[in-house]
N, C-alpha and C positions, 0 to 999 in steps of 0.2 A: 218369131215375133212378127206380128201383123203390122205391115206398113203400106200395103196396097190392097185394093179390093180383091185382086187375085189371091193374095195371102189369106184374106178373110174367107173367101169362098173355099179355098183348099182346106183350111183348118176346120171350119164348120162341117164341111162334107166328109172329111176323113174321120172326125170324131163321131159323127152320126153313123158312118159305115161300121165302125168298131162297136158302137152301141147296138146297132141292129143285128150284128153278128152274134152278140151275146144274149139278145132278147128277141127271138123270132116272132113273138106275139105283137110287138110294137108296130104301129102303122104310121110311121112319121116320114114325111116327104121333105126334100130339100129343093128349093127353087131360087133361081137368080132372077131378079126383076130387071127390067130395062134400065132403070136408073143405077144399077150396080148393087143395090140392097140385096141381101139374101134372106131367106125365110126358112124356118122349120115349122112344119104344121103337123099336128096329130090329127089324122083323118078320123079317128074314133070319136074324139070329144070336141074337135074344132079349135082347141087351144093352139096358139101360134106365137112365135118369136120372129121379129124382124131385126136384122143386124145391119148397122151402118158404120162407116169409118170416118173419123175427123182428125185433122191435124191442127194443132195449136202451137205455132212456133216450131220447136224441136220435138214436141210431145205428140204422140198419137194416142187416140182413144177409140175404143169400140163402143158405140152406143147400141142399145137394144130396147125394143119395146115389146111388151107382153100383151097379147090380145086374147081375151077369154071367149070361148064358145061362139065363134062367128060374129062377135061384136065389131062394129066398124071403127070404134075408138079404142085406143090402148087403155088397159087397166092401169099400168104403170110404165114409166120410161126411166132408164138409168144409163150410166156409162161406167167404163172401167178402163184404166190404163192398158195399153196393148200388151205390156209385160205381164200383166195379171190375167189376160185372156188366154187361158191355156185349156188343155184337155179336161182337167179337173173341174174348172169353172163351167165349161160347156156341159159336161156331164151332169153337174148339179142343176143347171137350168133345165135340162131335159128331165131328169128324174123327179125334181121337186115341183115343176110347173107344167110341163107338157103331158106327163103321164098321169 
C-alpha cells in the first residue's frame, strides 16, 4: 500500500517493468521529478501520466493527471485511495490510455 513517495515510485516502476517484459514493443519510460512526482510517458505517441501522493488525515490518496500527445495541460485529473492503487489499476491506465 502506497504511503510514501518511495512506495509510489517503487509500485509504478515495478508494474511498468512487468508490463514491458510482456510487451517488448512498448516504448514507455519512467521518470521521477525533483518534486517527488513520478511520470510514465509513451515515447511513441507522447501520452503521459503524472502521479502524486496526498494525505488527508489518516487517509492516503494517489492523484494522477493524464496528458495527451505533448500537451502542456492535463486532459483530466483524478485520484484514488491508496488501497485501490494496485497493479491492476496501473495496468489499466497503461493499456487504456498510454498505449
